[in-house]
C-alpha positions in Angstrom: 72.1 32.3 -7.5 70.6 32.1 -11.0 70.5 28.3 -10.7 68.7 28.6 -7.4 66.1 31.0 -8.9 65.6 28.7 -11.8 65.1 25.7 -9.5 62.5 27.6 -7.5 60.7 28.7 -10.6 60.5 25.1 -11.9 59.4 23.8 -8.5 56.6 26.5 -8.3 55.4 25.6 -11.8 55.3 21.9 -11.0 53.3 22.7 -7.8 50.8 24.6 -9.9 50.3 21.7 -12.3 50.1 19.2 -9.4 47.4 21.2 -7.6 45.4 21.7 -10.8 45.5 17.9 -11.4 44.3 17.2 -7.9 41.5 19.7 -8.3 40.4 18.0 -11.5 40.4 14.6 -9.8 38.3 16.0 -7.0 35.8 17.4 -9.4 35.5 14.1 -11.2 35.0 12.3 -7.9 32.2 14.6 -6.9 30.5 14.1 -10.2 30.8 10.3 -9.8 29.2 10.6 -6.4 26.3 12.7 -7.7 25.7 10.1 -10.5 25.7 7.3 -8.0 23.2 9.1 -5.8 21.0 9.8 -8.8 21.1 6.2 -9.9 20.3 5.1 -6.3 17.3 7.4 -6.2 16.0 6.1 -9.5 16.3 2.5 -8.3 14.5 3.3 -5.0 11.7 5.0 -7.0 11.4 2.0 -9.3 11.3 -0.4 -6.3 8.6 1.7 -4.6 6.5 1.7 -7.8 7.0 -2.1 -8.2 5.8 -2.7 -4.6 2.8 -0.5 -5.1 1.8 -2.3 -8.4 2.2 -5.7 -6.7 -0.4 -4.7 -4.1 -2.8 -3.5 -6.8 -3.0 -6.9 -8.4 -5.3 -8.0 -5.6 -8.0 -5.3 -5.8 -10.7 -7.3 -7.6 -12.6 -10.1 -6.0 -14.7 -13.0 -7.1 -17.9 -11.7 -5.7 -18.4 -14.8 -3.6 -19.8 -14.0 -0.1 -18.8 -16.0 3.0 -21.4 -18.4 4.2 -23.6 -16.9 7.0 -23.1 -13.2 5.8 -26.6 -11.7 6.0 -27.7 -9.3 3.3 -28.6 -5.9 4.7 -32.4 -5.5 4.8 -32.4 -1.7 4.6 -28.9 -0.4 3.7 -28.2 3.3 3.3 -26.8 2.4 -0.2 -28.7 -0.4 -1.9 -27.2 -2.5 -4.6 -26.7 -0.4 -7.7 -26.3 2.9 -5.9 -23.6 5.2 -7.1 -21.3 6.4 -4.4 -18.0 8.1 -3.8 -15.4 6.2 -1.7 -13.6 8.1 1.1 -11.1 5.5 2.2 -7.5 4.8 1.2 -7.2 1.1 1.8 -5.5 0.9 -1.6 -3.8 3.4 -3.8 -6.2 5.0 -6.3 -9.3 4.3 -4.1 -9.8 7.6 -2.2 -12.2 9.8 -4.1 -13.2 7.1 -6.7 -16.8 6.9 -7.9 -18.2 3.4 -7.3 -21.3 1.3 -7.7 -22.5 -0.9 -4.8 -22.5 -4.5 -5.7 -23.5 -5.9 -2.2 -24.5 -4.8 1.2 -24.3 -6.9 4.4 -25.0 -6.4 8.1 -22.2 -7.9 10.2 -19.3 -7.2 12.5 -16.3 -5.8 10.7 -12.7 -6.0 11.9 -9.4 -4.3 11.2 -6.6 -6.8 11.8 -2.9 -7.2 11.8 -1.6 -10.4 10.2 1.6 -12.0 8.9 1.1 -13.2 5.3 1.5 -17.0 4.8 3.8 -16.1 1.9 6.3 -14.5 4.3 7.3 -10.9 4.7 6.5 -8.2 7.3 3.2 -8.1 9.2 0.4 -6.2 7.5 -0.9 -3.7 10.1 -4.4 -2.5 10.6 -5.8 -4.1 7.4 -9.3 -2.9 6.6 -11.5 -4.9 6.5 -12.3 -8.5 7.4 -15.9 -9.5 8.3 -16.9 -11.9 11.1 -17.8 -14.6 8.6 -14.3 -14.5 7.1 -12.7 -15.7 10.3 -12.1 -19.4 10.9 -14.4 -21.0 13.5 -15.9 -17.6 14.2 -19.1 -18.7 16.1 -21.6 -16.3 17.3 -19.5 -14.2 19.7 -17.9 -11.0 18.5 -14.2 -10.9 18.8 -12.5 -8.2 20.9 -9.4 -6.1 20.4 -6.3 -8.3 21.0 -8.0 -11.6 20.2 -5.9 -13.9 18.0 -7.7 -15.5 15.1 -7.1 -17.3 11.8 -8.3 -15.6 8.6 -10.4 -17.3 5.9 -10.5 -14.2 3.8 -8.7 -14.2 0.5 -8.6 -10.5 -0.3 -4.8 -10.3 -0.7 -2.1 -12.7 -1.5 -1.0 -14.6 1.7 -4.1 -13.7 3.7 -6.0 -16.9 3.7 -4.9 -19.1 6.6 -2.8 -16.3 8.2 -2.8 -15.8 11.9 -4.1 -12.4 12.9 -4.8 -10.1 15.8 -8.0 -8.1 16.1 -7.3 -4.4 16.2 -10.8 -3.0 16.1 -14.4 -4.3 15.9 -17.6 -2.6 14.8 -21.1 -3.7 14.1 -22.2 -2.0 10.9 -23.2 -2.4 7.2 -20.4 -3.3 4.9 -20.4 -2.9 1.2 -18.8 -4.7 -1.8 -18.2 -2.1 -4.6 -17.1 -1.8 -8.2 -14.9 1.3 -8.9 -12.4 2.7 -11.3 -8.9 3.2 -9.9 -8.2 7.0 -9.9 -4.4 6.4 -10.6 -4.5 3.7 -13.3 -8.0 3.8 -14.7 -8.2 0.1 -14.0 -11.7 -1.3 -13.4 -11.9 -2.9 -9.9 -14.8 -5.3 -9.3 -16.3 -6.7 -6.1 -13.8 -5.0 -3.8 -14.3 -6.2 -0.2 -15.0 -4.3 2.0 -16.0 -0.6 2.5 -18.0 0.5 5.6 -21.0 2.8 5.4 -19.0 5.6 7.0 -16.5 5.4 4.1 -19.1 6.2 1.5 -21.0 9.3 0.4 -23.7 9.6 -2.3 -22.7 11.0 -5.7 -23.8 14.7 -5.9 
């Protein structure tokens, strides 16, 4: 009888140690999972930031204007006017103060195109003007028309096949502004429409 009680006591003690060990292993496993999730989140954040910075490399332009683009005779914002941008084509653009460096009367398009460098299609890119489309001619393109871009605003844009999303006859502006996120000076950004600008108060 005594031997039986001793055996049960030892068995119970071993069971307690075993359960404690298992509990410790589970705790470690949970911590490992938490660390893995944390590292994954950090990597995603870094990748997002990298992609964002890559796009920002193409803000500034040469200032060259496509042949045939007509200077606006009486723009709402003449060259040299200080304005505030209300558009988010690029990160750090919306709300930025800018100076108009060019004004042109033309047809402006938003387009969807696949970069010549590969990757996913760029949807509803704003803006491309009529004179930046290959063999544009005199007729305004309509929604759904397929065209080839001569614009070089972004990497992989020139020579890309595109589809017209919208078309509007208006005054477009080339502007210099300071990125609100990075403080970087952006020169000759193409393009911003008249409805996307407001005078500095």
